[in-house]
C-alpha positions in Angstrom: 13.2 -1.5 21.7 11.0 0.6 24.1 7.2 1.1 23.9 5.2 3.4 25.4 1.8 4.6 25.4 0.4 8.7 24.5 -2.1 11.3 23.7 -2.3 14.1 21.8 -5.2 16.8 21.9 -6.2 18.0 18.3 -8.9 19.8 18.9 -12.1 18.3 20.4 -10.4 14.7 19.2 -7.6 13.0 21.5 -5.3 10.7 19.4 -3.8 7.7 21.5 -0.3 6.0 20.1 1.8 3.8 21.4 5.5 5.0 20.8 8.4 3.0 19.2 11.9 4.2 20.4 14.4 2.5 18.3 18.2 3.3 17.6 17.7 1.8 14.3 15.8 5.0 12.8 16.6 8.5 11.5 13.2 10.1 11.2 10.0 9.8 12.9 7.4 7.5 10.9 3.5 7.4 11.6 1.2 4.3 10.9 -2.5 3.9 11.2 -4.4 0.5 11.7 -7.0 -1.4 13.2 -4.8 -2.0 15.9 -4.6 1.8 16.5 -2.0 4.7 16.0 1.9 3.6 16.1 4.8 5.8 15.9 8.2 5.1 15.3 11.1 7.1 16.6 14.9 7.8 17.0 15.5 7.9 20.8 17.7 10.9 20.6 14.2 12.8 19.2 12.6 14.6 21.9 8.9 13.7 23.3 7.8 17.1 22.5 9.1 16.8 19.2 7.4 13.5 18.2 4.1 15.0 20.2 4.0 17.8 17.5 4.7 16.1 14.8 1.6 13.9 15.8 -0.1 17.1 16.1 0.5 18.2 12.5 -0.1 14.7 11.2 -3.1 14.9 13.2 -5.8 15.7 10.0 -4.3 12.9 8.3 -4.5 10.4 11.2 -8.0 11.0 12.3 -9.0 10.4 8.2 -7.2 6.8 8.5 -8.7 6.3 11.9 -12.4 7.0 10.2 -11.5 5.2 7.2 -10.6 1.7 9.6 -14.0 2.8 11.4 -16.2 2.7 8.7 -15.0 -0.7 7.5 -15.5 -1.9 10.7 -13.7 -5.3 12.0 -10.5 -6.4 10.6 -10.8 -8.1 7.3 -11.2 -11.6 7.8 -7.9 -13.9 6.7 -7.7 -15.3 3.5 -8.0 -18.9 3.1 -6.5 -18.8 -0.7 -9.0 -21.7 -1.6 -11.6 -21.8 -3.9 -14.3 -19.4 -4.3 -12.5 -16.3 -2.5 -12.7 -13.0 -4.6 -9.6 -11.4 -5.8 -9.2 -7.6 -7.4 -6.5 -6.3 -9.9 -6.9 -3.1 -11.1 -10.9 -2.9 -10.0 -11.8 -6.0 -11.5 -13.1 -9.1 -9.6 -11.5 -12.4 -10.1 -12.9 -15.7 -8.6 -9.8 -17.9 -7.4 -10.3 -21.7 -8.3 -7.9 -24.1 -6.7 -6.8 -26.9 -9.7 -5.2 -29.9 -8.6 -3.0 -31.4 -11.0 -0.4 -34.8 -11.0 2.1 -33.6 -13.6 2.1 -29.9 -12.1 5.5 -29.8 -10.8 4.8 -26.1 -9.0 2.0 -23.6 -8.4 0.9 -21.3 -11.1 -1.8 -18.3 -11.6 -3.1 -17.6 -14.7 -6.5 -15.4 -15.3 -8.8 -16.8 -17.5 -12.2 -14.7 -17.9 -13.1 -14.0 -14.5 -11.4 -16.3 -12.5 -7.8 -16.9 -11.4 -6.7 -20.0 -12.3 -4.5 -21.7 -9.8 -2.8 -25.0 -10.6 -0.8 -26.4 -8.1 0.6 -30.2 -7.8 -1.9 -33.1 -6.6 0.7 -34.1 -3.8 0.2 -31.1 -1.8 -1.4 -31.2 1.9 -4.1 -28.9 2.0 -2.2 -26.5 4.2 0.6 -26.3 1.9 -1.2 -26.2 -1.1 -2.9 -22.8 0.3 0.9 -21.4 1.2 2.0 -22.3 -2.4 -1.1 -20.3 -4.1 -0.9 -17.4 -1.6 2.7 -16.9 -2.9 1.8 -17.4 -6.1 -0.8 -15.1 -6.0 2.1 -12.3 -4.8 4.0 -13.5 -7.9 1.1 -12.5 -10.1 0.8 -9.6 -9.0 4.1 -8.3 -8.9 4.6 -9.6 -12.4 1.4 -7.8 -13.9 1.9 -4.8 -11.6 5.4 -4.2 -13.2 4.2 -4.3 -16.6 1.2 -2.0 -15.9 3.2 0.3 -14.0 6.1 0.5 -16.7 3.4 1.9 -19.4 1.8 4.6 -16.9 5.2 5.7 -15.7 6.4 6.5 -19.5 3.1 8.3 -19.9 3.2 10.1 -16.8 7.1 11.3 -17.2 5.8 12.8 -20.7 3.5 14.9 -18.9 5.7 16.1 -16.2 8.8 16.2 -18.8 10.8 14.0 -16.6 12.9 11.0 -17.3 11.4 7.9 -17.0 12.1 6.3 -13.7 13.0 3.1 -12.3 10.3 1.2 -11.2 10.0 -1.7 -8.2 7.5 -3.7 -6.9 8.4 -4.3 -3.4 5.7 -5.8 -0.3 5.7 -2.7 1.6 3.3 -3.2 4.8 2.7 0.7 5.4 3.2 2.5 2.6 1.8 2.5 -1.3 4.6 3.7 -2.6 7.8 5.9 -2.1 10.5 7.8 -4.4 14.1 7.8 -2.9 17.0 10.1 -3.4 18.4 8.1 -6.5 15.0 8.8 -8.3 13.8 5.1 -7.7 10.2 4.6 -7.7 8.9 1.7 -5.5 5.1 0.5 -5.4 3.5 -1.7 -3.2 2.1 -4.6 -5.0 -1.0 -4.5 -3.2 -1.6 -1.0 -4.4 -2.6 -3.2 -7.8 -5.9 -4.4 -6.4 -7.2 -1.0 -6.4 -8.8 0.5 -9.6 -6.5 2.3 -12.1 -7.4 5.9 -10.9 -6.1 5.1 -7.7 -2.7 3.3 -8.9 -2.1 6.4 -10.8 -2.7 8.8 -7.9 0.0 7.0 -6.2 2.3 6.8 -9.1 1.7 10.7 -9.7 2.5 11.5 -6.1 5.9 9.8 -6.1 6.8 11.1 -9.4 6.3 14.5 -8.9 8.7 14.0 -6.0 11.3 13.6 -9.4 10.8 17.3 -9.2 10.2 18.5 -5.7 11.7 16.1 -2.9 9.5 17.4 -0.1 5.7 17.9 0.2 5.8 21.5 -0.2 3.7 24.1 -1.8 5.3 23.7 -5.0 4.8 19.8 -5.0 1.2 20.0 -4.4 0.4 22.2 -7.0 2.7 19.9 -9.1 0.6 17.3 -8.3 -2.5 19.4 -8.9 -2.0 20.3 -12.5 -1.0 17.0 -13.1 -4.0 15.6 -11.4 -6.9 18.2 -10.7 -9.0 15.8 -8.6 -6.2 14.2 -6.7 -8.0 15.0 -3.3 -10.8 12.7 -4.1 -8.5 10.1 -5.1 -6.9 10.2 -1.8 -10.2 9.9 0.1 -11.5 6.9 -2.0 -7.9 5.4 -1.3 -8.3 5.8 2.3 -11.4 4.1 2.5 -10.4 1.2 0.1 -7.1 0.9 1.7 -7.6 -1.6 4.9 -9.3 -4.4 2.9 -6.1 -4.6 0.5 -4.1 -6.1 3.3 -4.2 -9.9 3.5 
């Protein structure tokens, strides 16, 4: 993989980005994070094409950069100890780690305003943190699947399409996707966000069941389904960086 620094000018703004070329990719992909802008591109794609793509996506890139700037420094890493706060569908829960002699595997359950982590007393502190982290992720995935299936049935009726297959995954750069087979994949981290933002991502991906491209027809369909989708996008852009740990 070859990594090179580049710049693109958009109006009065300058976008610096790192270009990674790899033979494994077939299309150009852009990601924005605390560490800057990264572009993945096939080795066969001309540099001019990459620059045009970054220029075309400049409004989105600048909006994402502004969101990170507003949030400030990278969020502190989680330690998965009692007292840490976690969100599910916008509701706050406090983690409470409880070591038990008769517990063989770490498990999570919600109780009131707490996420209770029951874990073996024989584990070291480091092993306990690792086990709690993995168990919380599994808890999110299980609850996300149940919630997503319910909302999918509702949105399918609104769109007049068959209910798609839903898969909850651990993507690091995307909230969701819809492939050519009509399978909708949703990032489990998304379900930390309020329900309105989860609905936006799900509606966005399900509109791809009608129109694969981000064409005028696509955006018109999304607007009919969700007239305030622009505001939901802005809210998710602001909140999004805080949901990754």
